[in-house]
N, C-alpha and C positions, 0 to 999 in steps of 0.2 A: 370461940371463931377459928376457924379450920385455915392453918398456914397456906399461903399461895406458893405453891412449888415454882411457878414459871417466872417470880422475881428474881434476879441476879443480886446477889449480895454486893454491896458496894466494895467490899475488897477484892473480890472478882472482877468486879468491872475493871478497879484500877490495875490489876494484874493485866488484863486483855491489851489495855491501851499501852502498858510499858511494852508488850510482846510484840505489837507493830513495829517494822523496821522504820528508821527514820529515812526521810525522803522518797517513800514508796508512791507517794503522790505526784512525784516530779518525772515519773517515767515518760509519759507522752513529751513532754517537752524536751526531755534528752535525745528523743528519736528524731525530733524535727531538726533540731542543730545539727545531727549526725548528716542528716540528708542534705542539708544545705551546705555543709562542708563540701560532701562527696560532689555535690552539683556545681560547686564552686571549682574544684579541682578539674570534673571534666570539661567546664566550660574552658578553662585555662588550657588543658590539654589540646581542646578544638581550636582553640586560637592559636596556638603554637602549630597544629597542622596545617591549618589555613596559610599562615606564615610561611612555612617551608614550602607549602604548595605554590604560593605565589613566587618566592623565590628560584623555584626549580623552573616555573614556566616562564620568568623572565630570562634566566640562562639559556632554557630551550629557543628563546626567542632570539636572543643574540648569537647563538650558535646558528641556528637557521638563516639569519641575516648574513653572519659571516661566511657562511657556506654559498650564498647566492652569489655573494660578492666574490668569491674565488671562483665559482664556476663561470661568471661573467667575464673575470679577468682572463681564465684560461682561454675562454672562446674567443677572447679580442685576439690574445697571443695567437692562437690558432689560425686564425685568418690572416693576421700579420706574417706570420711565418709562411703560411702557403703563398701568399702575394709576393714575398722576397724570393721564395722559390721560383716563382714563375717568373719575377724580373731577372733573376741569374740565368733561368734557362734561356730567356729571350735577349737579354743584352749582354750575358757574360763574356761574349766575345767582342764586345764595343772595344774594347782597349786594343785587343790582337787586329781586329779590323783597321782601326785607324794607322798601326804601325804597317800594315800590309799595303795600303793604299798607295804610298809613293813607289812600292816596288811595281804595282799595276800601272802608275802613271809613265814610269821610265819604260816599262815593256812596250806600251802604247806608243810612246815617243820612237822608240827604234823601229816599230814596224812601220810607222808613218813615213819614216826617213829612210826606210832600207832602200828602196829602189833609188833614192838618190845619192846614195854612197857607194863606194866598193865592197866587195863582200867582206873584204880584212876589217873596215871599219865595222862594218854590221857585224860581224863576230864579236869584237871586241867591245862593242855596244852592248852586246847580250850576256859577255863574260861580266861586264859590271852590273847588269841587272841581276846575275847570278849570285854575285858577291853580295850586293845589298839583301838580296832574298836571304841569303845564309846569316848575314848579320842580324837581321831583324828575327830570325828564327833563335839564335843564339842567345838574343834578349829575353827571349820567353824560355830559356832553358832547353830548348831543343838544339841537338847537335847531331851531325852526320858522322859516320864514321865508317872506315873502308875496311874489308877483308881480304883484300887483293894479297897474295903471298904468306897468308898465315895460314897455319894448320885451320881446317875444318872444326867449328865448334857448334853442335847442334843447338846450343842454348842461344847463339847469336846470329847464326847463319842459317839460310835455308837453300839447300842443294837442289838445284833445278835438273842438274845431269852431271855425269862424269864424262870426262875427256880424256884420250890417252895422252900422256906428257912424260917428260924426263924427269919432271920434278917429282918430288917424294910423295908416296900414294897419299891421299887426304889432303894436298894442298889445295886451296883457292888459286886458281889459275885464271879464272877470268869472274869480272864483277858484272852483273845484269843492272843491280840498283842497290845503291848504298843503303846501310841500314841507318836508324835514326833513335836516339835516346831521348827522354824526356827528364830531366834532374836525374839523370843517372838510372831512369828504369828504362827497360827497353820498349819502344814504340813499334817498332817494325825491323826484323831482321833482315840481313844483308842476302840479297839473290844472289846465289854463286854458282860457279861450275867448278868441280873438285876434278883434282888431277887422280888418274888410275894408272897403272903400271901399262905399258904398252905391249900389245899383243906381240909374240913372237912369230917371225914368219914362219910358215909351213915348211916342214921339212920335206926335201925332194925326195923321191923315192930312191932306193939304192940300186946301182946297177946290177943287170942280170948276169951271173958269172959264166953263162954261154955267149955273152956278148949283148944281149938284148937288153931290154927293161922291163920290169914286171909291170904286167897291165894293173 
């Protein structure tokens, strides 16, 4: 009987079985587990991203609402400030007006009775009104000052003209209107006339040696 060369001896078959690595049949199972772990990791990262996005959206919404409230408050403040400014412009002199109304009342009474009294009494009444007027101005920080007899000061005086005078040059010899200060700040300079040296008389022509005068 001819031997069959295709048959594997029992000893060789045993050796082939021992040469196969252990766990070679579990390859697909390990790949599936790795994919599942990666998928779980990606899902966790995606959920974390969604969470951060929601938190960022909430913060942006809160910031937007806060900015809207701030803008509304600023707009209300702007309108209120404009209204207050308008009120100051329209009614800011109300106190001043109330203080000056008695001055006007006294002046009207003085004029109404002027024809019934002697001129001296009328003048005295007008002086009383003038005094009341000055006191009212002083209560609001407005004070008159006189420049008469003082050296001319361009920062406080306004020279209307010059006048020949025996007073030193530059001295105020006449006052057309007093100056006024408001809380020590100049409101109106005093309108004044300033002294200047007198012009010497023209010298007469010397006599002609021949007895006549030069022409």
